[in-house]
N, C-alpha and C positions, 0 to 999 in steps of 0.2 A: 504493500500500500504506500509506503514511504517513497519507493522508487517511482510509482505512478505520479505521486504529488510532485516529486523532484523534476521529472521529465515534463510534466504539465507546466510547472513554474518556469522551466527553461524555455519552453515553447512560447509562453506569454512574453518572456523577456525578449526573445529574438524578434517576435512579432512587433512588440512595442518599439524596439530599437530600429527596425526597418521603417516603421511608420514615422519615427521621429526624423528620419532623413528625407521625408517628403516635404515639398513646399506647402505652407499653410494656405488654405483658402481664405478669402476675405470678401465680405459684403460691402462693396463700394457704394457710395451714395447714388451713383448713376450707373446701374447695372446694364450689361449688354448681353443679349443672347448669342452665344458663340458655338452653339451646337451646329452640326453640319447643315449646309445649304446646298441645293443642287447647282451645278455649274454646267455651262454649255461649252464644250470644247470646239475650237476651230478645226476645220478639216484641213489636214496637211496635204498639199498638192502643188503641182505646177500648173499654172494657167497659160495656155498657149493660143496665140493668134497668128497662125502661119501666113495668112494672107497679108497681114500687116507686118509680119516679121518681128513681133514683140512678144515677150514672155515675162512672167513674174512668178514668184513662189514664196512659200513660207516654210521651206523644208530645213529649218535649223532651230536649235534651242534658243528661245528668247524672241521668236517671231510672233507677230500679231497681224494677221490678215484674214478676214472672214470671207471675202469674195473679191474678185477682180474681173471687171467687165470692160469690153470695148464699147464706147459710146458712139463716136463719129470721128472721122479723119484721124487726128493724132491725140484724141481725148479718151482717157480711160478713167474708170471709177474704182477706187479701192474702198471696200466697205470695212469699217472698223467697229467691232462690238465688244462690250465687256464680257467677262466670264459669267456674271450674273448681275442682278439688279434688285434693290438699290445699291449704289456704289459711289464712292468718292469721285470727284471731278479730276480724273487722272487718265484722260483718253490717250492711251499708249498704242503705238503702232510700230511695226518693224517688218520689212519685206525686202525682197531683191527683185530687180528688174533688169532686163537686157534686150538687145535687138540684134537682128542678123547683120545690119549695116548701121553706120552712124546716123542718128536722127534725133530730133528734139520732140519730146512728147509732153503732154500735160496729164497729170494724175490728180483727180479730185479725191481727197480724203473725206469719205462720207461717213460721219459718225451717227450711229443709231441711238446713242445716248450722250448727253452732255455736248460740249463743244471743243474746238481746237484749243490745246493748252501748250504743247511742247513744240518749239521751233525745230524743224527737221535737221538732222545730221546726216551726212553722206560719207560713204567709204567705198574704196575699190577693193579692199581686202578683208573687211570685217574687223580690222585691228586699228588702223589709223583713220581718225574721224575728223571732219571739219563741218562747220555750220554751212548749210545751204545759203547762198547769197539771198539776202532779203528781197532783192529785186525780182527773184524767181518764185516768190511766195505771194499769193493773193487770196485774201479772205473772200468768202462768198458774200452775197448781198445781205444774207441773214446773220453773218458773222459766226456761223456755226461750223460750216465746213471750210476747207481750204484747198486751193489749187496750187500744185507744185509743177514748175517747168523743169524737166530733167533732160540732160544730154545723155543718151544711151548709145551703146555699141555692143560688140560681142563680149566685152568684159562685163562681169557682174557688177551692178551698182547697188550697194546696200543703202536703204533709206530707213531711218529710225527716229523715233521721238527722242531717244537718248542713246549714248554709246552703249553697245551691247556688251554686257558683262554677265554672261550666263554662268551656270554652275561649273562648267569646264574652266572658264577664265578664273573664277574665284579659287578653284582647287589648285590651278597652276600658281597663282599668287601665294597661296598658303604653303605649297611645297617649296617655293623659293624662300619664304620666311623661315621655314623649318630647318634650313641649312645653318641658321644661327645656333650657336651652342646653348643659348638660353631659351630656345623655343621648342616645344613638343607639339606635334600635330597629331590629332586623332579624330575619330568620330564618336560622338557621345550618344548616338541613337539614329533612328531613321525617320524621315518625313512620312507623310501620309502615303506617298507613292514609292516609298522605299529608298529615297536618296539619303546620302550621308549628311548628318548635321555636323559640319566641320567645327573643330575647336582648336584654338591655339592657346597653349599654356605657357605664359611668359614669366620667367623668374630666374633668379640665380641663388644657389645655396638652399638650405632647408626651408620647406614650406610651412612647418609647424608654427602656429600662432602668427603667421605673416598676414598683415592686412591685405585685403583683396579689392581690386577695382574690376568691375564688370563692364565689358564693351559689347554692345549689340549693333548689328547692321542688317539692312535689307529685309526688314519685316514686310515692306511694301516693294514689289518688284521693280517699278520704274525709277526708284529713287537712288540713282547711281551717283549723284553729286555728293550725297552724304557718305556713300561708300568710298568715294575718292578721298574725302576728308579723313575718314577712318584709316585708309591706307597710309596717308602722309603722317597721321598721328602715330601709328604703330612704327613706321619707319624711323621716326625721330627717337622713339623709346629704345629702339634696337641699335642705335648708333654706338660706335666705339668711342665714347667721349666720357669724361669724368661724371657729368651730371646723369647721363643715361645709365652708366655702369653702376653708380651708387644707387640709383632708383631701383634697378632690377634686383639688387641685393636686399633692399628693404621692403619692397612690395611685390605682389603677385598680380598679374593680369589674366583674367579669364575672358578670352575673346571669341565671340561667335559671329564670324564675318558674313554668314549667309543663313539667316533664320528661315527663309522661305524659298528653298531651292525649287520646289514644285512650281510655285507661282512664277518665279523668274523664268524657268525653262518653258513654261506653258504660255509665256507672254501675257500674263494677267495684268490688269490695270491696278489691282489692289490686294486681292485675296489669295489664300492658299488653295490647295486642291480640295479642301473641304468647304470652299466658298465663303471663307471667314476672314475678316480683318484680324491678323494675329496680334496687332497692338490694341486689341480690345479683349484679349483672352488671358489676361493676367490675374484672374480671380479664381476660376475653377478649372482652367487648363483642359478644356474640352478637346483642343487640337493637340496632336502628338508632338508638334514642334515645341510649343510652349511647355507642355508637360515634361518632356525629356530635359529641356534646358533648365527649367525652374528647379526640378528635382536634383539635377546634377549640381547646380550651384549650391543649393542648400546642403546636399550631402558632402560636397567638397569642403565647404567652410566648417561644417560641424565636425567632420572627421579630423580636421587639422586644427580645431579650436581657434579658428580665425574669425575676423570680422570683415564683412563687406562694408567699406566706408564710402564708396562712390560707384554710381552706375551711369554710364553715358550711352545713350541710344542714338545712333546716327541716322538721320532721315533727310528728305528733301521736301521743299515746298516752294511757294512763289518767291520767297525772299529768305535771306539769312536771319535766323531767329533762334533764341534759346527759350524753350518752355521749361519753367521751373515750378516748384511748389512754394507756397507761402509758409508752410509748416517748417520749423527748424529742427533738423535731426540732431542727435547727440554727438555724432562723429564730426570731426574736422569743422568746428564752428567758424563761421565767417569765410570759409573756403570759397563759396560761390561769389561773394562780393569781390574778394581779392583776385580770383581767377578771371572773372569776366572783365574786371577793371584792367588787369594786366594784358589780356588779349586786345582789348580796345586801345590801350595806349601803344602797344607794340605795332598794331596794324594801322593806327591812325583813323579808326572808324568808331562811330558811336555804337555803344552796346544796345542791341535790340533784344531786351529780355521781356518775356510775357509770363509773369508769375500767376498762379491760380491756386484756388483751394483744392483740397483732395476731392477728385470727382470720379471719373470712370476708371475702368481696369486697364490702364496703360502702363507701360514699363516703368516710367519714372515714379508712378504712384506705388507700384509693386515693390520697387527698391526701398521706398520709405516704409511701407506697411510690413514688409517681410523682415527687413534688417535695421529699421530705424536709421537709414542712411540717406545720403543725398542722391537723388535721381534727377538727371537732366536730359531732356530731349534736344539733341543738337541738330538743328535744321540748316541745310544749305540750299540756297536758291536754285531753281531749275537751270537758270542761265548765268549763274555766277561764273566768271572767268575761271578756266581750269587752273591756270597758274596761281591765281589768288586762292583757290581752294587748297592747293598744296601748301602754300605759305601759311594759310590759316590753320590747317591741320598741324603743321610743324610748330607754329607759335603756341597753339592750344596745348600741345604735349609739353613743350618747354615750360610754360607757365605752371602747368599742373605739377610737373616734377619738381620745380623750384619750391613751390608752396609745400608740397608733401615732404620734401627732404628737409627743408630749413625751418618750416613752421610746424609740420607734423601734427600729431594728435596731442 
C-alpha cells in the first residue's frame, strides 16, 4: 500500500512539474477568439497567353496571386484576395511575369478586399529588389486598385508588395548566424503545416540565472521591414567588439525570427494556416505556433531560474512607431525612457511612442502579464528606407546593450 501511495505521489509531482513549465493563460480585458478559421488557398499555377506571348505564375513560396487574366491589347488583370475575411488592411501580392519578346504591359492589381497599400518592388532574380518607378504606378479612379506598367522579356520579372523573405530565406539567414560561436540554432516545434519554428539561442558562458531578452518577428507575413530591423539588431549583438562581447556574457537572447512560416510561404496578408492573427493568440494559445513558443520560453527560464526582463516584437506598419504599455514592470525600471531617448538622439529623429493600457492578447501584453517584464512592439514603416532600417536596428541594439550593461537591474 505504501508503494502505491509513493508511486501515486511521484506521478502527481511529475504531472505538476510538467504543468508548471507551461505558459499561464490570462483573461485580457479585450479578448479575441483565436480558434481556427477556414482559409481559402490560392491555386498554384502558371497563367499562359501564347497569342500575346505573356505569362505569369505564383509557383514559389511567398507568392500571392489568385487569378491573372488578359483584358485587351497589353492590359492584364491580377486578382489579389486575402486568405480569409475579416482581415487587416494588408493587401499583399507577389507574382512573376515574363514574355516571349521584349514588350511593355500594364497589370491592374484588382483587390477583392481593402485597397492598395504597398508600393511595388521588382526583381530579376528574387534576391535583389528595387522600388518600381512611381511614374509607372497609377491608382484607379476609385483609389482602390492600381495599374502597374512593366517592361517584360524572356527573363522572369518578380513583382511584390515587399521583398520576398520566405521560410527558405529566413533559414539561410539563421544558418549563417549559427556559425557564430555564441549562437545555437534549433527548432522548438512545428507550425500548423509542419514547418520548423526556428530558434536562435544567443549567449556566452553558463545560462543559469542569466537574465533573458525575448525577440519575436514575422507574426504577420508581409511585415518584412520589421524583420530587416531585427536582423540588423541581432547582427550588432553578435559583433566582435567589447560592448557586444560583454553583453553576451551577461545576458541571454531567445530569438524567434519567423513565428508564422505557414502564412509567409502561403503568401497570406495577415494570418497563419489556421486563419488566425497570431498576435492576438497570447492568452490561450489556440494556435500551435504561439503554444510551442510560449511554453518553450516559460520552460527555459524556469529550468534555469532566470528572469525575462525584456521582450521586443518586430513588426511593420505605415510608419515607425513603438507600442508600449503604461503599466510599469518591476524589471529594469526607466529602461524604456532611456532606451527610446537614446535611439532618438542617436538617429536625430523624434520618438514616436504610443503607450496604452493593458488591452488585448498581444505579445507585449503577454510579456508583462507572464513575466512582469517590459514588452515593446517595435514597428517599422512599410516604406522606411532600407539603409535607415539597418542603422536603426544597429542603434537600437547598441542603446539596449549600453543600458543593460552599465545600468543593469
